[in-house]
Every structure is written in C-alpha cells, then in structure tokens.
C-alpha positions in Angstrom: 89.1 73.3 115.1 88.3 76.0 117.6 84.9 76.0 119.2 82.6 78.5 117.6 84.5 78.7 114.3 83.2 77.1 111.1 84.7 74.0 109.7 86.7 74.6 106.5 87.5 72.0 103.9 91.1 72.6 102.8 91.2 69.6 100.4 87.9 70.0 98.5 89.7 70.7 95.2 91.3 67.2 95.3 88.8 64.5 94.5 91.4 61.8 95.2 92.3 60.5 98.7 93.6 62.8 101.4 94.5 61.1 104.7 96.4 61.1 107.9 96.3 64.7 109.0 98.8 65.7 111.7 99.2 69.1 113.3 102.7 70.3 114.3 103.4 69.8 118.0 104.6 73.4 118.3 102.4 75.4 115.8 98.7 74.8 115.6 98.6 76.5 112.2 100.8 73.9 110.5 99.1 70.7 109.3 100.6 67.9 107.1 98.7 65.1 105.4 99.2 62.4 102.7 97.5 63.0 99.3 96.8 61.0 96.2 96.4 62.8 92.9 94.5 60.3 90.8 90.9 59.6 91.9 90.0 55.9 92.4 93.6 54.8 91.8 94.7 53.5 95.2 98.1 52.4 93.9 98.8 56.1 93.2 101.9 57.6 94.9 101.2 59.4 98.2 102.7 62.9 98.4 103.0 65.0 101.6 101.1 68.2 101.6 101.6 70.9 104.3 98.9 73.5 105.0 99.7 76.7 106.8 96.4 78.1 108.2 97.9 81.4 109.1 98.9 82.1 105.5 96.2 80.0 103.9 98.8 78.3 101.8 99.4 74.7 100.8 102.7 73.2 99.5 103.8 69.7 98.4 106.9 68.5 100.2 109.4 66.1 98.6 107.5 66.6 95.3 110.2 65.0 93.1 110.8 62.1 95.4 110.0 58.8 93.5 108.6 56.9 96.5 105.2 56.8 98.1 105.0 58.2 101.6 103.5 55.6 103.9 103.8 57.3 107.3 104.7 60.7 108.7 105.9 61.8 112.2 106.7 65.3 113.4 109.9 65.8 115.3 109.3 66.9 118.9 110.4 70.4 118.2 108.1 70.7 115.1 111.0 71.6 112.8 110.8 68.5 110.6 
C-alpha cells in the first residue's frame, strides 16, 4: 500500500479463507495468495490466485490441479 492511498479489499467477495499474500519481486502490481472456496471448511483445497492491480484482474492459477497448495515462492526474476 502506498502512503496516502486508501486500502482496498481485493478478496471481500470470498467469505472463505484467503492467506499468504506475496508480491512479485519485480512487479509491485502482481500479488499471489492462497484461497479456499468453502467457508468454514478448513480441509478445503487451497488454490493460488493472482491479482494484477494495474489491470484490476484476478485469475486462479493451476485451477485443475488436484492438490492443495501449501506454500508459494516467487522466482527471483518474478517470472514464475
């Protein structure tokens, strides 16, 4: 968040858990985080969401992968 700019909730429409936000090391407009889709069901599968602030868009990465994402790390060049 930049000083003087208002805070914006990018996950308010999801009433389940969103956690572990991580900005790209090379692009301050790209943010990834883990997200559940079922409220209160902590055994739910975590998905990876990526938010692009410059486009105000959100996409689910690896949406058809059948495993729960437990941790994420950006590559040093921010490409993966």
